[in-house]
C-alpha positions as CSV (number, residue, x, y, z in Angstrom):
1,M,-158.2,-59.9,-132.1
2,T,-158.1,-62.1,-128.7
3,E,-155.1,-60.8,-126.4
4,T,-152.9,-63.4,-125.2
5,E,-150.5,-63.7,-122.4
6,T,-148.2,-66.8,-121.6
7,I,-147.2,-67.1,-117.9
8,A,-145.1,-70.1,-116.3
9,Y,-145.4,-71.8,-113.1
10,D,-144.2,-75.1,-111.5
11,V,-147.7,-76.3,-110.9
12,V,-151.3,-75.4,-112.4
13,V,-154.1,-76.7,-110.7
14,L,-157.6,-76.9,-112.7
15,G,-160.4,-76.2,-110.2
16,A,-160.6,-74.2,-106.9
17,G,-162.9,-76.5,-104.9
18,P,-161.8,-78.0,-101.7
19,V,-159.5,-80.4,-103.3
20,G,-158.1,-77.9,-105.9
21,E,-157.0,-75.8,-103.1
22,N,-155.4,-78.4,-100.9
23,A,-153.5,-79.5,-103.8
24,A,-152.5,-76.0,-104.6
25,D,-151.5,-75.3,-101.1
26,R,-149.4,-78.5,-100.6
27,A,-147.4,-77.6,-103.9
28,H,-146.9,-74.2,-102.8
29,A,-145.9,-75.0,-99.0
30,A,-143.3,-77.1,-101.0
31,G,-141.7,-73.9,-102.3
32,L,-143.2,-74.6,-106.1
33,S,-144.9,-71.5,-107.7
34,T,-148.6,-72.4,-108.0
35,A,-151.6,-71.1,-110.0
36,I,-155.4,-72.4,-109.6
37,V,-157.9,-71.8,-112.6
38,E,-161.5,-71.5,-111.9
39,N,-164.4,-70.6,-113.8
40,E,-167.2,-70.4,-111.0
41,L,-166.8,-69.6,-107.4
42,V,-163.5,-70.1,-105.5
43,G,-164.3,-72.7,-102.9
44,G,-166.2,-75.2,-105.5
45,E,-169.4,-77.3,-105.4
46,C,-168.8,-78.3,-101.5
47,S,-168.8,-75.0,-100.2
48,Y,-171.7,-73.4,-102.3
49,W,-174.0,-76.1,-103.4
50,A,-173.0,-79.5,-101.6
51,C,-171.3,-80.1,-98.2
52,M,-172.0,-76.9,-96.2
53,P,-175.5,-75.7,-97.2
54,S,-176.6,-79.2,-97.0
55,K,-175.3,-79.8,-93.8
56,A,-176.7,-76.3,-92.7
57,L,-180.0,-77.2,-93.9
58,L,-179.9,-80.7,-91.9
59,R,-178.4,-79.5,-88.4
60,P,-181.4,-78.0,-87.2
61,V,-183.6,-80.7,-88.4
62,I,-181.2,-83.4,-86.5
63,A,-181.1,-81.1,-83.3
64,Q,-185.0,-80.9,-83.5
65,A,-185.3,-84.6,-83.8
66,D,-183.1,-85.1,-80.6
67,A,-184.8,-82.8,-78.5
68,R,-187.9,-84.7,-79.5
69,R,-186.4,-87.7,-78.0
70,L,-185.7,-86.0,-74.6
71,P,-188.4,-85.0,-71.7
72,G,-188.1,-81.9,-70.8
73,L,-187.5,-80.6,-74.4
74,A,-190.0,-82.5,-76.3
75,A,-193.0,-80.8,-75.6
76,A,-191.3,-77.6,-76.6
77,N,-190.2,-78.8,-79.8
78,Q,-193.4,-80.3,-81.4
79,G,-193.9,-77.2,-83.8
80,P,-192.5,-76.7,-87.1
81,L,-188.9,-75.5,-87.8
82,D,-188.7,-71.8,-88.8
83,A,-187.9,-72.4,-92.0
84,G,-186.7,-68.6,-92.9
85,A,-184.4,-68.6,-90.1
86,V,-183.0,-72.0,-91.3
87,L,-182.4,-70.9,-94.8
88,A,-181.0,-67.6,-93.8
89,R,-178.3,-69.5,-91.7
90,R,-177.7,-72.1,-94.7
91,D,-177.1,-68.7,-96.8
92,D,-174.6,-67.5,-94.4
93,F,-172.5,-71.1,-94.5
94,A,-172.9,-70.8,-98.0
95,S,-171.3,-67.2,-98.0
96,H,-174.3,-66.0,-100.0
97,W,-172.7,-67.5,-102.9
98,K,-169.5,-65.1,-102.9
99,D,-166.4,-66.2,-102.6
100,D,-164.1,-63.1,-101.6
101,G,-163.5,-64.9,-98.4
102,Q,-161.8,-67.9,-100.3
103,V,-160.1,-65.6,-102.5
104,R,-158.5,-63.9,-99.4
105,W,-157.1,-67.1,-98.5
106,L,-155.7,-68.0,-101.8
107,E,-153.9,-64.4,-101.8
108,G,-152.6,-64.7,-98.5
109,A,-151.5,-68.4,-99.5
110,G,-149.5,-66.9,-102.4
111,I,-151.3,-69.0,-104.8
112,A,-151.9,-66.8,-108.3
113,L,-155.9,-67.0,-109.1
114,H,-157.0,-67.2,-112.9
115,R,-160.4,-66.7,-113.5
116,G,-162.1,-68.3,-116.5
117,H,-162.4,-71.7,-118.2
118,G,-159.3,-73.7,-118.1
119,R,-158.4,-76.2,-121.1
120,L,-155.4,-78.4,-121.5
121,A,-153.6,-77.2,-124.6
122,G,-151.1,-80.3,-125.0
123,P,-148.6,-81.4,-122.6
124,R,-148.0,-79.0,-119.5
125,T,-150.0,-76.4,-121.2
126,V,-153.4,-74.8,-119.9
127,T,-155.2,-72.0,-121.7
128,V,-157.6,-69.9,-119.7
129,T,-160.3,-68.1,-121.4
130,A,-161.8,-65.1,-119.4
131,E,-165.4,-63.9,-119.5
132,D,-164.2,-60.8,-121.6
133,G,-162.6,-63.1,-124.2
134,K,-158.8,-62.7,-123.0
135,V,-157.0,-65.7,-123.1
136,T,-153.9,-66.8,-120.9
137,T,-151.6,-69.6,-121.3
138,L,-150.1,-71.1,-118.3
139,T,-147.3,-73.4,-118.4
140,A,-146.5,-75.9,-115.7
141,R,-142.8,-77.1,-115.3
142,Q,-143.6,-79.7,-113.1
143,A,-147.4,-80.7,-113.3
144,V,-150.9,-80.0,-114.0
145,V,-153.5,-81.2,-111.5
146,V,-157.1,-81.8,-112.4
147,A,-159.5,-81.2,-109.9
148,T,-162.3,-80.2,-111.6
149,G,-164.9,-82.5,-109.9
150,T,-168.1,-83.5,-110.8
151,R,-171.7,-82.5,-112.1
152,A,-175.3,-84.0,-111.7
153,Q,-176.3,-86.7,-114.0
154,L,-179.8,-86.7,-115.3
155,P,-181.8,-89.3,-116.8
156,G,-182.7,-89.1,-120.7
157,L,-186.4,-89.0,-119.7
158,P,-189.3,-87.3,-121.8
159,G,-190.3,-83.9,-120.8
160,L,-187.4,-83.1,-118.4
161,D,-186.2,-80.1,-120.1
162,E,-189.3,-78.4,-120.1
163,V,-189.7,-79.3,-116.0
164,R,-186.9,-77.5,-115.1
165,P,-185.9,-80.2,-112.5
166,W,-183.8,-79.8,-109.3
167,T,-180.6,-81.2,-109.1
168,S,-178.3,-81.0,-106.0
169,R,-177.7,-77.3,-106.3
170,E,-181.1,-76.3,-106.4
171,A,-181.9,-78.4,-103.5
172,T,-179.2,-77.0,-101.3
173,S,-179.9,-73.2,-102.6
174,S,-183.6,-72.8,-102.9
175,Q,-185.0,-69.9,-101.1
176,T,-188.5,-70.8,-101.1
177,V,-190.0,-74.5,-99.4
178,P,-192.1,-76.1,-102.1
179,G,-195.6,-77.4,-100.8
180,R,-194.8,-80.8,-102.5
181,L,-191.3,-82.2,-103.5
182,I,-190.8,-85.4,-105.6
183,V,-187.2,-86.9,-104.8
184,V,-185.9,-89.4,-107.3
185,G,-183.0,-91.6,-106.1
186,G,-182.2,-93.5,-103.0
187,G,-178.5,-92.7,-102.2
188,V,-177.1,-90.0,-100.1
189,V,-178.2,-86.9,-101.5
190,A,-181.9,-87.9,-102.1
191,T,-182.0,-89.4,-98.3
192,E,-180.4,-86.3,-96.9
193,M,-182.7,-83.8,-98.9
194,A,-186.1,-85.8,-98.2
195,T,-185.1,-85.5,-94.6
196,A,-184.1,-81.6,-95.0
197,W,-187.3,-80.5,-96.9
198,Q,-189.6,-82.9,-95.1
199,A,-188.9,-81.2,-91.8
200,L,-189.0,-78.0,-93.3
201,G,-192.6,-78.3,-94.6
202,S,-192.4,-79.9,-97.8
203,R,-194.6,-83.0,-98.4
204,V,-192.0,-85.4,-99.8
205,T,-192.5,-88.4,-102.1
206,L,-189.1,-90.4,-102.4
207,L,-189.1,-92.6,-105.7
208,V,-186.3,-95.0,-105.6
209,R,-185.5,-97.3,-108.6
210,G,-183.9,-100.5,-106.4
211,K,-185.1,-102.1,-103.5
212,G,-183.7,-99.9,-100.8
213,L,-182.0,-96.9,-99.5
214,L,-178.1,-96.3,-99.3
215,S,-177.3,-99.3,-101.4
216,R,-173.7,-98.9,-101.0
217,M,-173.9,-99.3,-97.3
218,E,-174.8,-102.3,-95.4
219,P,-178.6,-103.2,-95.9
220,F,-179.6,-102.5,-92.2
221,A,-178.3,-98.7,-92.9
222,G,-180.9,-98.3,-95.6
223,E,-183.6,-100.1,-93.7
224,L,-183.4,-97.8,-90.6
225,V,-183.4,-94.6,-92.5
226,A,-186.2,-95.6,-94.5
227,Q,-188.2,-96.5,-91.7
228,A,-187.2,-93.1,-89.8
229,L,-188.0,-91.3,-93.5
230,T,-191.5,-92.9,-93.6
231,E,-192.0,-92.2,-89.6
232,A,-191.6,-88.5,-90.6
233,G,-194.2,-88.3,-93.1
234,V,-192.2,-89.1,-96.1
235,D,-193.7,-91.5,-98.9
236,V,-191.1,-93.9,-99.4
237,R,-191.8,-96.0,-102.8
238,T,-189.0,-98.5,-103.4
239,G,-188.9,-100.6,-106.8
240,T,-190.3,-97.5,-108.7
241,S,-189.1,-96.2,-111.9
242,V,-190.2,-92.6,-113.1
243,E,-191.1,-93.0,-116.9
244,S,-191.9,-89.5,-117.9
245,V,-192.4,-86.0,-116.3
246,S,-194.3,-82.8,-117.4
247,R,-195.0,-79.6,-116.1
248,E,-198.7,-78.8,-116.2
249,N,-199.8,-75.2,-115.0
250,G,-196.7,-75.0,-113.0
251,T,-197.5,-78.5,-111.5
252,V,-195.1,-81.3,-112.3
253,V,-196.4,-84.5,-113.0
254,A,-194.5,-87.4,-112.7
255,V,-195.5,-91.1,-114.1
256,T,-194.0,-94.1,-112.6
257,G,-193.3,-97.5,-114.4
258,D,-196.6,-98.7,-112.6
259,G,-198.6,-96.0,-114.2
260,A,-199.0,-93.9,-111.0
261,R,-199.3,-90.2,-111.6
262,I,-197.7,-88.0,-108.8
263,E,-198.0,-84.0,-108.5
264,A,-195.7,-81.7,-107.0
265,D,-194.4,-78.3,-107.2
266,E,-190.8,-79.5,-107.7
267,I,-188.8,-82.7,-108.5
268,L,-185.4,-83.4,-107.6
269,F,-183.3,-85.9,-109.4
270,A,-180.5,-87.2,-107.5
271,T,-179.4,-90.1,-109.6
272,G,-175.9,-89.9,-109.9
273,R,-172.8,-87.7,-110.8
274,A,-170.8,-87.5,-114.3
275,P,-167.1,-86.3,-114.4
276,Q,-166.5,-82.5,-115.4
277,T,-163.9,-83.4,-118.0
278,D,-165.8,-83.0,-121.4
279,D,-164.5,-79.3,-122.1
280,I,-160.9,-79.3,-120.4
281,G,-158.9,-80.2,-123.5
282,L,-158.3,-83.9,-122.6
283,D,-158.3,-84.6,-126.4
284,T,-154.9,-82.8,-126.6
285,V,-153.1,-85.3,-124.5
286,G,-154.3,-88.2,-125.8
287,L,-157.4,-88.8,-123.1
288,E,-161.1,-89.2,-124.3
289,P,-163.3,-86.0,-123.1
290,G,-166.0,-86.7,-120.5
291,T,-164.6,-89.8,-119.2
292,W,-163.2,-90.2,-115.6
293,L,-159.4,-89.9,-115.2
294,E,-157.5,-93.3,-114.3
295,V,-155.0,-92.5,-111.9
296,D,-152.6,-94.7,-110.2
297,D,-152.0,-94.6,-106.2
298,T,-149.8,-91.7,-106.5
299,L,-152.7,-89.8,-108.5
300,L,-150.8,-89.6,-111.8
301,V,-152.3,-90.6,-114.8
302,P,-150.8,-93.6,-116.4
303,G,-148.7,-92.6,-119.4
304,T,-147.8,-89.1,-118.3
305,D,-145.0,-87.9,-115.6
306,W,-147.0,-84.5,-115.3
307,L,-150.7,-85.1,-115.1
308,Y,-152.6,-85.7,-112.0
309,G,-156.2,-86.3,-111.3
310,V,-157.7,-85.8,-107.6
311,G,-160.9,-85.9,-106.0
312,D,-164.4,-86.9,-107.7
313,V,-162.9,-86.6,-111.4
314,N,-160.9,-89.9,-110.8
315,H,-164.1,-91.7,-109.4
316,R,-162.0,-93.2,-106.6
317,A,-164.4,-91.9,-103.9
318,L,-166.7,-89.2,-104.5
319,L,-166.1,-87.3,-101.0
320,T,-164.8,-84.1,-100.4
321,H,-162.8,-85.2,-97.5
322,Q,-161.3,-88.2,-99.5
323,G,-160.8,-86.0,-102.5
324,K,-158.5,-83.5,-99.9
325,Y,-156.9,-86.5,-98.8
326,Q,-155.6,-87.2,-102.3
327,A,-154.7,-83.8,-102.9
328,R,-152.4,-83.8,-100.0
329,I,-150.8,-87.2,-101.3
330,A,-150.4,-85.8,-104.8
331,G,-149.1,-82.5,-103.3
332,A,-146.2,-84.7,-101.5
333,V,-145.6,-86.6,-104.9
334,I,-145.3,-83.5,-107.2
335,A,-143.2,-82.0,-104.4
336,A,-140.8,-85.1,-104.1
337,R,-140.5,-85.7,-108.0
338,A,-139.8,-81.6,-108.4
339,S,-136.9,-82.3,-105.9
340,G,-135.6,-85.4,-107.2
341,T,-136.3,-87.2,-103.9
342,P,-137.2,-91.2,-104.6
343,L,-140.9,-91.8,-104.2
344,D,-141.9,-94.4,-101.1
345,E,-144.7,-96.2,-102.8
346,A,-145.2,-98.7,-100.0
347,P,-148.6,-99.2,-98.9
348,W,-149.7,-96.5,-96.6
349,S,-146.7,-94.4,-97.2
350,A,-146.7,-90.4,-97.7
351,N,-146.7,-90.8,-101.3
352,V,-149.4,-93.4,-101.7
353,A,-153.3,-92.7,-101.3
354,T,-153.8,-96.5,-99.9
355,A,-156.8,-95.2,-97.7
356,D,-158.9,-95.1,-101.1
357,H,-158.8,-98.7,-100.9
358,Y,-159.3,-99.7,-97.4
359,A,-160.4,-97.0,-95.2
360,V,-162.8,-94.4,-96.7
361,P,-165.2,-92.9,-94.3
362,Q,-168.5,-91.6,-95.0
363,V,-171.4,-89.8,-93.0
364,V,-175.1,-89.8,-94.1
365,F,-176.8,-86.8,-92.1
366,T,-180.1,-88.2,-91.9
367,D,-181.9,-88.9,-88.8
368,P,-180.9,-91.4,-87.8
369,E,-177.4,-90.8,-89.3
370,A,-175.4,-93.5,-91.0
371,A,-171.9,-93.8,-90.9
372,A,-169.2,-96.3,-92.4
373,V,-165.6,-96.8,-93.2
374,G,-164.1,-99.6,-94.8
375,L,-165.4,-102.5,-96.3
376,S,-169.3,-103.7,-96.0
377,L,-169.7,-107.6,-95.4
378,A,-170.4,-108.4,-99.1
379,E,-167.5,-106.2,-100.4
380,A,-165.2,-108.1,-98.0
381,E,-166.5,-111.5,-98.8
382,Q,-166.2,-110.4,-102.6
383,A,-162.6,-109.3,-101.9
384,G,-161.7,-112.9,-101.0
385,H,-161.3,-111.9,-97.4
386,R,-162.4,-114.8,-94.6
387,V,-164.3,-112.2,-92.2
388,R,-167.4,-112.4,-89.9
389,P,-169.8,-109.9,-89.2
390,V,-170.5,-108.9,-85.6
391,D,-173.5,-107.1,-85.0
392,V,-174.9,-105.1,-81.7
393,D,-178.1,-103.1,-81.1
394,F,-177.4,-99.7,-79.6
395,G,-180.1,-100.5,-77.3
396,S,-177.3,-102.6,-75.1
397,V,-175.5,-99.2,-74.7
398,G,-176.0,-97.0,-71.8
399,G,-175.2,-94.0,-73.5
400,A,-177.8,-94.6,-76.0
401,G,-180.5,-94.5,-73.7
402,L,-179.0,-91.2,-72.2
403,Y,-178.8,-89.7,-75.7
404,G,-182.6,-90.1,-76.2
405,D,-185.5,-92.2,-75.2
406,G,-186.4,-94.7,-77.7
407,Y,-183.0,-94.6,-79.3
408,K,-182.9,-97.1,-82.4
409,G,-179.5,-98.0,-83.9
410,R,-177.2,-100.7,-84.8
411,A,-173.8,-101.3,-85.3
412,R,-171.2,-103.9,-87.3
413,M,-168.3,-104.6,-87.4
414,V,-166.5,-106.7,-90.1
415,V,-163.7,-109.0,-88.4
416,D,-161.0,-110.4,-90.8
417,L,-160.5,-113.7,-89.0
418,D,-157.1,-114.4,-90.4
419,E,-155.3,-111.1,-89.7
420,Q,-157.6,-110.6,-86.8
421,I,-158.2,-106.6,-87.9
422,L,-161.2,-104.7,-88.9
423,R,-161.9,-105.0,-92.5
424,G,-165.1,-102.5,-92.1
425,V,-167.5,-100.6,-89.5
426,T,-171.0,-99.3,-89.7
427,F,-172.9,-97.4,-87.3
428,V,-176.3,-96.3,-87.6
429,G,-178.1,-94.1,-84.9
430,P,-178.4,-90.7,-83.9
431,G,-175.2,-89.0,-83.2
432,V,-173.0,-91.7,-84.5
433,G,-171.2,-89.4,-87.5
434,E,-168.9,-88.4,-84.4
435,L,-167.9,-91.9,-83.8
436,I,-166.9,-92.8,-87.3
437,Q,-163.4,-91.3,-86.8
438,S,-162.7,-94.0,-84.2
439,A,-163.5,-96.5,-86.6
440,T,-161.6,-95.3,-89.4
441,V,-158.2,-95.0,-87.0
442,A,-159.2,-98.6,-86.2
443,V,-159.6,-99.8,-89.9
444,A,-156.5,-97.5,-91.5
445,G,-154.4,-98.3,-88.5
446,R,-155.0,-102.1,-88.8
447,V,-155.3,-102.2,-85.0
448,P,-155.4,-105.8,-83.9
449,L,-158.2,-106.9,-81.9
450,D,-156.6,-107.9,-78.8
451,R,-155.4,-104.3,-78.8
452,L,-158.8,-102.9,-79.0
453,W,-159.4,-104.6,-76.0
454,H,-157.3,-102.1,-74.0
455,V,-159.2,-99.1,-75.9
456,V,-161.5,-98.2,-73.1
457,P,-164.6,-96.3,-74.0
458,P,-165.5,-93.6,-71.6
459,F,-168.7,-94.5,-70.0
460,P,-171.8,-93.5,-70.3
461,T,-170.9,-92.5,-74.2
462,L,-172.2,-93.8,-77.3
463,S,-168.4,-95.0,-77.7
464,E,-169.3,-97.6,-75.5
465,V,-170.5,-99.7,-78.6
466,W,-167.0,-100.5,-79.2
467,L,-167.1,-102.9,-75.9
468,R,-170.3,-104.4,-76.8
469,L,-168.9,-105.4,-80.1
470,L,-165.6,-106.7,-78.7
471,E,-167.7,-108.8,-76.2
472,A,-170.0,-109.9,-79.0
473,Y,-167.1,-111.2,-80.8
474,R,-165.7,-112.9,-77.9
475,D,-168.8,-114.6,-76.6
476,N,-169.9,-115.9,-80.1
């Protein structure tokens, strides 16, 4: 007979990734008893199969590329990377796929951890089934927060199951470098992993169904990244679909829509994400399993006064940092409602995730890097804003030339002509990931253009691109 136990908390969080950890931490900091449920590793996708291991793989690639742009370093950095050392460092950043350190943090923070599969079992109730079959029932006096994230979405292709394809998990955790790698997709995971594995010694073929890469950014971002990947040796094929795959004597064979037959040792499908909500008991509270969780700007699921959805699971912005922001907002909302404090639901208040709509920053860690915040030109126009794009080549910036010989990059700001603020900013070029926070401040803070004139960029840095952008707006 299955052993059962019932424990009551103020807040129960499903999912112990960075988003769930932040939600639990904010609730506990407000004096609410809090439990978190996890059926894999505490720390979640970001810590073990996404953000941390992928950036650990990419950092040596970018450092070598930067060194090759500098006389005095270029000659000494023409050889291949030490793949073994890169993978070992990656393993360190993934904590060797052990969560001891994250568990110690939870214990120190006073947050209860329940390991096992968590499912809703009606309003304010979660059951946790451990590996040994023990079932624990958790009741939540104030809130249940769903932070279960997403999983890789694979296409329904003939032969896919037999091929044993890579998803983002295998791409970031592989212990060996495949001699040949096919990457299917044109988004962030596809471009970053093509960058990493090509530099580590794979011969990479990138198959993109659409017309270009990074379709959610300004078109020039994908164009510059595609050009650099091609120069690095990646075979980039746009407008190409994969019709079937097979594995013959250990070799992967992909057949494209135009009949081309491509062979490789492994194939990575980076073709989107699906919500991890198919088996968390949504049906017990009147919601459809397997769907994205719709939430309002306080992260509350409409029709409830206790259920919240934060992070990838709500499909507002599939980015760890944005999910953590949502978790902080949700924690503040739960604390306010628990204490009977009226919510401040004005835009940009402490209880509303306004940035999800207007100021979501993102960095793609390719070479060159692509970084953006806010709306692209097309998005701003579609939203009905009267806007003007202002473009500058990074070649006009003294700091870019010092950064490296032959620096290639471009910047765009999307100016709202009526409000005289920035609706969006995009930077493409080596090292621009560290510039995007300044753009995020400008966009989220709705800083007027006439005030930006008084934000003096230090010389000679890449930040001087701000002055070039403002000058270009003034002079045209």
